[in-house]
DRENKE-726292 format. One record per atom (N, C-alpha, C, O, CB): residue in three letters; x, y, z. Coordinates in steps of 0.001 Angstrom, whole numbers, plus 524288, in hexadecimal, padded with zeros to 5 digits. Glycine has a CB too. Layout:
BEGIN
ALAXYZ;...
//
This chain:
BEGIN
GLNE22FF04D97E9E3B;GLNE229D04F7DEA396;GLNE212805543EA389;GLNE230905847EA04C;GLNE27CF04E9EEA693;VALE1DCB056B5EA729;VALE1BF705C17EA79C;VALE1E2C05E70EAC9A;VALE1DF105C04EB0BF;VALE15E105C5FEA794;GLNE20430630BEAC37;GLNE2225065D9EB0C9;GLNE1E8206A64EB1F7;GLNE1CDA06D38EAE71;GLNE27C9067CBEAFF1;LEUE1D4D06B0DEB6EB;LEUE19C406F37EB891;LEUE1C8C072BFEBC78;LEUE1F4B070E3EBFF3;LEUE14B206CEDEBAFC;ALAE1BCF077DAEBBDA;ALAE1E3907B95EBF64;ALAE1A2307F79EC133;ALAE17E008256EBE10;ALAE22DA07E67EBCC0;GLUE193707F8CEC64C;GLUE156E0832BEC889;GLUE182708835ECA41;GLUE1CD20884BECB66;GLUE12900809FECD31;SERE151408C59ECA63;SERE16F709150ECC6F;SERE12520945CECE88;SERE0DD10932AECD57;SERE19EC0947FEC82B;GLYE137F09851ED1AC;GLYE0F6309BE0ED364;GLYE0D8609B25ED8EB;GLYE0A2C09E1EEDAAB;GLYE0AEF09B61ECFF0;GLYE0F800975FEDBC2;GLYE0DDC096B9EE129;GLYE0FDD09B25EE48F;GLYE12F609E62EE2D1;GLYE0FBC09183EE348;GLYE0E1509B43EE96C;GLYE0FD809F46EED02;GLYE0C4B09FA8EF1AE;GLYE092909C29EF2B7;GLYE102C0A47AEEA4C;SERE0CCE0A3E7EF47B;SERE09B60A4D3EF92B;SERE05FE0A95EEF840;SERE07610AD3DEF5C1;SERE0D440A5E9EFDE9;VALE01510A8DBEFA47;VALDFD570ACDBEF998;VALDF9BA0ACBCEFE4D;VALDF9400A8B9F00EA;VALDFA3D0AC09EF46E;GLNDF7360B110EFF5F;GLNDF3680B138F039F;GLNDEE260AF26F01BA;GLNDED010AF21EFD0E;GLNDF2D30B6D7F05C2;ALADEB040AD6CF056F;ALADE5D20AB77F0426;ALADE2CD0AF8EF0106;ALADE2E70B435F023C;ALADE2CD0A9FCF0928;GLYDE01F0ADB0EFCFB;GLYDDD430B12CEF98C;GLYDE0590B2EFEF4D3;GLYDDE310B540EF134;GLYDDB860B5CBEFC82;GLYDE5620B1D8EF4DC;GLYDE8C10B36EEF09A;GLYDE8AD0AFADEEC0A;GLYDE5AA0ABEDEEBF3;GLYDEE2C0B403EF285;SERDEC100B0BFEE835;SERDEC3D0ADA5EE361;SERDF1CF0AC2AEE209;SERDF5870AEE2EE36B;SERDE9C40B0A9EDED4;LEUDF24E0A7DCEDF58;LEUDF7430A62BEDD21;LEUDF6270A396ED7E8;LEUDF1EA0A17EED707;LEUDFA370A25FEE0E4;ARGDFA040A3C3ED473;ARGDF9980A112ECF70;ARGDFE2609D53ECEF2;ARGE02AF09EE4ECF43;ARGDF97F0A500ECACB;LEUDFCEB09868ECE2B;LEUE00DC0946CECD37;LEUE013109356EC767;LEUDFD4A093A7EC49C;LEUDFF9E08F60ED042;SERE05D70920FEC59B;SERE069609085EC02D;SERE097B08B5FEBFEC;SERE0C7D08A09EC36D;SERE098E094BFEBD23;CYSE088A08880EBBBF;CYSE0B3008380EBAEE;CYSE0C9A08316EB52E;CYSE09380834EEB1C4;CYSE07B007EC9EBCB0;ALAE11950827EEB42C;ALAE1377081F4EAED3;ALAE151E07C58EADE1;ALAE181707A1AEB0EC;ALAE180A085BCEADBE;ALAE133307A1FEA9B3;ALAE1473074BCEA852;ALAE1829074A8EA3B4;ALAE17560775CE9FD0;ALAE0F760719FEA711;THRE1C3407192EA42B;THRE1FE0070DEE9FDC;THRE20BD06B06E9F0B;THRE1F8A067CEEA269;THRE252C073BDEA0F6;GLYE22D7069C7E9A7F;GLYE23E20644FE9962;GLYE200006212E9589;GLYE1E2C064C6E9202;GLYE23CE0612BE9E59;ASNE1EC705D30E963B;ASNE1B9705A47E9283;ASNE15C205B18E9399;ASNE13170579BE958F;ASNE1CF30546FE92BC;ILEE13DC05FBBE924A;ILEE0E6306116E9336;ILEE0B1705FA2E8E80;ILEE0C6806103E8A16;ILEE0DD0066F2E946E;TYRE06DA05CE2E8F66;TYRE033405BABE8B44;TYRDFE7905F33E8BA6;TYRDFD4B06142E8FD5;TYRE0194055F1E8B7E;SERDFBCE05FE5E875F;SERDF73106349E874F;SERDF2EF06130E8AD4;SERDEF930642AE8C8D;SERDF51D063E2E81C6;ALADF2F905C1AE8BF6;ALADEEE6059C0E8F2F;ALADEFE305A89E94FF;ALADECA405904E9834;ALADEE77053FCE8E00;TYRDF44005CD8E9667;TYRDF58005D87E9BE1;TYRDF1D106161E9E77;TYRDF02D0653DE9C1C;TYRDFB1605F54E9C80;CYSDF09106047EA346;CYSDEDC3063ECEA68B;CYSDF1390651BEAB3B;CYSDF4D806228EAC63;CYSDE853061B4EA83E;METDF02606953EADE2;METDF37206AFCEB23C;METDF01E06C9EEB6D4;METDEBBE06E80EB62E;METDF70A06F77EB099;GLYDF23406BE3EBB6D;GLYDEF3406D1FEC00E;GLYDF29806EC2EC498;GLYDF76306EDDEC43B;GLYDEBF706890EC196;TRPDF00907008EC8DB;TRPDF29F0719DECDB2;TRPDF0B206E43ED23C;TRPDEC0C06D28ED2C4;TRPDF1A307778ECED5;PHEDF46206CB7ED56D;PHEDF33D06A22EDA5B;PHEDF5B606D63EDEB3;PHEDF8ED070D1EDDAF;PHEDF55006459EDA6A;ARGDF43006C48EE380;ARGDF6B206EE1EE7E9;ARGDF71A06B21EEC80;ARGDF4130676DEECFC;ARGDF3A8073D5EE97F;GLNDFAE606C2EEEFD4;GLNDFBB6068E3EF464;GLNDFDC406C28EF8D9;GLNE019E06EFAEF845;GLNDFF7B06464EF32A;SERDFB3206BC6EFD4C;SERDFD0706E4CF020C;SERDFF6A06A1DF0592;SERDFE6C0657AF04C4;SERDF87C07143F04E2;PROE028206B9EF0968;PROE050E067BCF0CCD;PROE012E0642DF0F97;PROE028005FC4F10FA;PROE086A06A7AF10D3;GLUDFC6B0660FF1069;GLUDF8A906300F1372;GLUDF51F05F9CF1013;GLUDF1EC05CACF1224;GLUDF55D06695F16B5;SERDF5A805FFAF0ADA;SERDF1E205D27F079B;SERDF47E05A94F02ED;SERDF90805B93F01B1;SERDED9C060D7F05BE;GLUDF1780573EF0063;GLUDF363054B6EFBA9;GLUDF30005880EF718;GLUDF04C05C78EF761;GLUDF04A04FA5EFA81;ARGDF5BD05736EF2E2;ARGDF57405A77EEE39;ARGDEFF405A32EEC02;ARGDEDB5055FBEEB72;ARGDF987058BAEEA18;GLUDEDD005EC4EEAC1;GLUDE88005EF3EE8BD;GLUDE853061F6EE397;GLUDEB620658DEE2A3;GLUDE4CE06174EECC3;TRPDE4B706062EE069;TRPDE3F0062F1EDB5C;TRPDE17006841EDC27;TRPDDE13068E0EDF89;TRPDE08A05F8BED7B9;VALDE30D06C20ED90D;VALDE0E70715DED955;VALDDDD1072B1ED465;VALDD94907445ED4B5;VALDE54507557EDA2D;ALADE03D0720EECFE8;ALADDDBA07372ECAFA;ALADE0C2070FFEC67D;ALADE55C06FB7EC708;ALADDD6407979ECA50;PHEDDE210705AEC20C;PHEDE0F206EDEEBD55;PHEDDE3F0711DEB886;PHEDD9A107273EB89D;PHEDE15C068E5EBCE8;ILEDE14007179EB463;ILEDDF4F07357EAF67;ILEDE09D06F37EAB5F;ILEDE51B06D8CEAAF8;ILEDE1B2078C5EADEA;ASPDDCB406D89EA85D;ASPDDDB706954EA4B0;ASPDDF9D06B76E9F77;ASPDE01A07032E9EC7;ASPDD8D20660AEA3E9;SERDE0AB067F6E9BD3;SERDE2F106986E96D5;SERDDF4606CFBE93A6;SERDE10106FDFE9038;SERDE463064BBE93B0;ALADDA2C06CACE94CC;ALADD66006FEEE920E;ALADD59107534E94BB;ALADD29E0787EE92D4;ALADD13206D14E91A5;GLYDD831075FBE9922;GLYDD7B907AEEE9BF1;GLYDD36E07B06EA009;GLYDD26707F16EA264;GLYDD6CA07F34E9828;ARGDD0EB07693EA0E6;ARGDCCE107668EA4F0;ARGDCF820763DEAA49;ARGDD3A2073DCEAAF6;ARGDC9320719AEA42D;THRDCD08078CFEAE0C;THRDCF5607945EB342;THRDCBEF076A3EB762;THRDC72607674EB6F5;THRDD02707F06EB4A8;PHEDCE8D0749FEBB5A;PHEDCBED071CCEBF83;PHEDCE7907355EC4AD;PHEDD33A073FBEC4FA;PHEDCC3006BC1EBE9D;TYRDCB3E073E8EC8C4;TYRDCD34075D2ECDC1;TYRDCB3107292ED254;TYRDC6E107074ED239;TYRDCBB007B7FECE7E;GLNDCE7807244ED653;GLNDCCB107033EDB55;GLNDC8B907405EDD8A;GLNDC935078BEEDCC8;GLNDD15D06F56EDF39;ASPDC4CC07200EE046;ASPDC0960755FEE236;ASPDC299079D7EE599;ASPDC08407E2BEE55C;ASPDBCB107229EE54D;SERDC69B078DAEE8BC;SERDC85707CD9EEC70;SERDCAF508186EE9C9;SERDCBB008594EEC42;SERDCC1307A76EF053;VALDCC5D08103EE4D1;VALDCEF70855CEE227;VALDCBA7087BDEDDD7;VALDCD2908BAAEDB82;VALDD4160838DEDFE6;LYSDC72B08569EDCC4;LYSDC3C10877FED8AE;LYSDC24508D18ED9E6;LYSDC0E808E63EDE52;LYSDBED308421ED818;GLYDC28E09066ED5EE;GLYDC13C095DFED696;GLYDC5BA09927ED89F;GLYDC57609DF4ED885;GLYDBCB80965DEDA2C;ARGDC9E30969CEDA7B;ARGDCE6C09982EDC79;ARGDD349098A0ED921;ARGDD66F09C31ED86D;ARGDCF8D097ECEE21D;PHEDD3E4093F3ED719;PHEDD87909296ED3F4;PHEDD6D80921CECE38;PHEDD27F09075ECCFD;PHEDDB0508D63ED5EC;THRDDA6709396ECACC;THRDD97F09305EC533;THRDDE5C090ACEC2B0;THRDE2A6092CCEC326;THRDD81A0985DEC2A6;ILEDDDA508C49EC00A;ILEDE1E3089DCEBD25;ILEDE13908B49EB76D;ILEDDCE008B3CEB560;ILEDE1F8083CFEBDED;SERDE58708C8DEB4DD;SERDE52208E32EAF6E;SERDEA3508D0AEAC9C;SERDEE4F08C53EAF03;SERDE3CC09407EAF0A;LYSDE9D408CE0EA77A;LYSDEE7F08C5AEA449;LYSDF0CE091CCEA39E;LYSDEE1409578EA223;LYSDED40089BEE9EDD;ALADF5C709244EA4B5;ALADF85109753EA460;ALADF9E409870E9EB9;ALADF96409513E9B51;ALADFD1F09788EA802;GLYDFBC209D19E9DCB;GLYDFD3F09E88E9885;GLYE01BC09B55E966B;GLYE01E009A0BE91C9;GLYDFEA00A422E9855;ALAE056F09A0AE99D6;ALAE09E0096E3E9825;ALAE08160914FE971D;ALAE04A208F4AE99C7;ALAE0E49096FBE9C47;LYSE0A7A08ED9E9337;LYSE090008989E91CE;LYSE0A14085C8E9644;LYSE0E1808626E98E3;LYSE0BE8087CCE8CE9;ASNE06790822DE971B;ASNE070907E18E9B12;ASNE07C90804DEA086;ASNE0AAC07E1FEA3B2;ASNE0B9307A97E99BB;THRE053608493EA194;THRE056608702EA6BD;THRDFFDA087DEEA8B3;THRDFC6C08984EA5C2;THRE087408C40EA694;ILEDFF04086BFEADA5;ILEDF9F6087CFEB005;ILEDFAB508B44EB4C7;ILEDFEE308B65EB728;ILEDF729082B0EB186;ASPDF69908E0AEB618;ASPDF68D09159EBAB7;ASPDF24D08F7EEBE76;ASPDEE7D08D09EBCDD;ASPDF5B209721EB935;LEUDF303090B1EC361;LEUDEEF508FF6EC74D;LEUDEE6D09517ECA3B;LEUDF1AF09667ECD84;LEUDF04308B51ECB19;GLNDEA51097F7EC907;GLNDE93F09CD8ECBBE;GLNDE62C09B94ED0AB;GLNDE1FF09935ED065;GLNDE6340A0C4EC82E;METDE83709D25ED521;METDE5C509BE6EDA1C;METDE4320A0F7EDCD3;METDE7860A42BEDE29;METDE97F098A1EDD9B;ASNDDF2A0A1A6EDD9E;ASNDDD120A64BEE02B;ASNDDA710A4CCEE54A;ASNDD9480A03BEE640;ASNDD9310A925EDC8E;SERDD9880A8B2EE883;SERDD6E30A7E1EED8F;SERDD9690A36EEF098;SERDD6BD09FFAEF29A;SERDD10B0A6BAEECB8;LEUDDE7A0A390EF0E4;LEUDE15509F5DEF380;LEUDE05009F5DEF957;LEUDDF930A375EFBC0;LEUDE72C09FDDEF276;SERDE04909AB8EFB8D;SERDDF9709A0DF012C;SERDE409096AFF034B;SERDE6B009407F004A;SERDDA2F0978CF026D;PRODE4DF096C4F0867;PRODE91309381F0A9F;PRODE88408DBBF092E;PRODEC6708AE9F08F6;PRODE9270940EF108F;GLUDE3BC08BF6F0833;GLUDE2EC0867AF06AE;GLUDE53508536F0156;GLUDE5C9080A3EFFF9;GLUDDD2508535F06B0;ASPDE67B08925EFE5C;ASPDE8ED08850EF93F;ASPDEED4087AFEF9A5;ASPDF16B0868EEF5C1;ASPDE7A808CD4EF5A0;THRDF0F308865EFE4A;THRDF68E087D2EFF01;THRDF84008240EFDD8;THRDF63F07E8BF0029;THRDF8210895BF048D;ALADFBF4081ADEFA3E;ALADFDB507C7AEF896;ALAE022007D11EF4AB;ALAE034008157EF2C5;ALADF92107945EF62E;METE0498078ACEF385;METE081807865EEF0F;METE04B507714EEA61;METE01BB0734DEEA84;METE0C990743FEEFE3;TYRE052107A23EE647;TYRE01FB0794CEE19C;TYRE0558076CEEDD5D;TYRE09A60789CEDC34;TYRDFF9307E80EDFA9;TYRE0346072A2EDB17;TYRE061306FA3ED72B;TYRE033206FD8ED1F5;TYRDFE6F06F32ED1BD;TYRE06C6069F7ED8F4;CYSE0614070BEECDDB;CYSE040C0705AEC89E;CYSE04AE06ABEEC6B9;CYSE088406827EC806;CYSE06D30743BEC4EF;ALAE00FA068E3EC3B0;ALAE012D06394EC1AB;ALADFF2806377EBC11;ALADFBFF066BDEBA82;ALADFDFB05FD8EC528;ALAE00FE05FB5EB91E;ALADFF5005F1EEB3AE;ALADFE8005960EB274;ALAE011E055F8EB49E;ALAE035A0618AEAFE3;GLYDFADD0585EEAEF9;GLYDF9D6052FEEAD7D;GLYDF5EE052CCEA913;GLYDF478056C8EA6D0;GLYDF7DF04FDCEB222;VALDF44804E0FEA7E8;VALDF06704D54EA3C9;VALDEAFA04C86EA620;VALDE71504E43EA3E8;VALDF1E1048A9EA04E;LEUDEABB049EAEAA91;LEUDE5B0048E3EAD00;LEUDE3E504D65EB070;LEUDDF5204EDEEB053;LEUDE5F6043EEEB031;CYSDE78704F9DEB389;CYSDE658053B5EB758;CYSDE1F9051FBEBAFB;CYSDE1D104D6DEBC83;CYSDE4D5058CEEB491;GLYDDE6505582EBC6C;GLYDDA4C05420EC017;GLYDDBC405562EC5A3;GLYDDF4D0587EEC69E;GLYDD90104E78EBFA4;LEUDD902052EFEC951;LEUDD99A05427ECED8;LEUDDDF405105ED176;LEUDDFC90527AED5A9;LEUDD4860532FED1A3;ARGDDF9804CCCECF0D;ARGDE3680495DED195;ARGDE8ED04A4AECF9C;ARGDE9B904BA5ECB11;ARGDE1EE043B5ED0BB;GLNDECAA0498FED302;GLNDF21F04A48ED18B;GLNDF3B704676ECD46;GLNDF73D04796ECA33;GLNDF5A8049A1ED64C;THRDF12A041FFECD10;THRDF28603E12EC921;THRDF13B03FCDEC39A;THRDF2EF03D52EBFD9;THRDEFBF03906ECA4C;GLYDEE43043FBEC307;GLYDED0704600EBDDD;GLYDF1480495FEBB87;GLYDF0D304B3FEB71F;GLYDE82204907EBE18;TYRDF57304A21EBE8C;TYRDF9B804D91EBCF5;TYRDFED904A8FEBD28;TYRDFFAF0476FEC0B7;TYRDF9FC0527DEC07D;ASNE023F04B76EB96A;ASNE0732048A9EB979;ASNE0BF304C3BEB9B7;ASNE106204A60EB991;ASNE079204545EB4C1;SERE0B1305147EBA14;SERE0F76054E9EBAB2;SERE0E0B058D1EBEF0;SERE099C05AA9EBF3E;SERE10C8057C4EB56D;TRPE11E005A0DEC232;TRPE10EC05D84EC6A6;TRPE155206183EC719;TRPE19DC0606FEC5F1;TRPE106C05A56ECBC7;GLYE13C306638EC8D9;GLYE17A906A28ECA0D;GLYE19AC06985ECF9C;GLYE17EA06618ED27E;GLYE156706F9DEC947;GLNE1D5A06CD5ED114;GLNE1FBF06C95ED641;GLNE1C6B06F36EDA6B;GLNE1D3206E4FEDF14;GLNE251706F15ED621;GLYE18C10726AED8C9;GLYE154D07501EDC7C;GLYE16EC07A92EDDA6;GLYE1B8307BF5EDD43;GLYE1515071F7EE173;THRE131E07DBBEDF13;THRE14120831EEE0B3;THRE10AB08433EE57D;THRE0C0B082E3EE594;THRE12DD0871AEDC25;GLNE130208695EE96E;GLNE105408756EEE67;GLNE0CC608C19EEE49;GLNE0E400904DEEC79;GLNE1447087DFEF2CB;VALE080F08B51EF043;VALE045208F9AEF0FE;VALE030908FD2EF6CA;VALE015808BF1EF914;VALDFF3608ED4EED93;THRE03D709456EF922;THRE02BC0950FEFEB0;THRDFF0B099A8EFF57;THRE002809DFDEFD93;THRE07D9095F1F01DA;VALDFAA5098AEF01E3;VALDF6BF09CB8F02C1;VALDF64309D9AF08A2;VALDF509099FCF0B8F;VALDF15D09B2EF0049;SERDF7360A258F0A51;SERDF6F80A39CF0FDF;SERDF1D40A65FF1122;SERDEF9C0A927F0DE7;SERDFBA90A70BF1179;SERDF00C0A585F15E0;SERDEB060A7D4F1773;SERDEBC60AD4BF19A2;SERDE7FA0AFD2F1B27;SERDE84D0A45FF1B84;
//
């Protein structure tokens, strides 16, 4: 079993930046990939970005050029640097890990509790 813990959420004004982190502990395999999803009260959970075991990164179109997912210095930790934030980015952000990853939630079998990001105009 893999446990995920997110940190770094908060409130920021439009145009600002936030950095989220996700630390994975437990039975992590080298083949694991990790990603971020988000969900606002008005919408379903949607994929944001993921990084595969080889370090390749993939992004939803709406965040390309603004968000960067990366492996952090600490082992089994990833970051999501979010720049040029807009109110549309307001959501609960969830870290996820799995072997398949991809755009669908079914590609992930471990989830964090989420961290809230609020962007005011």
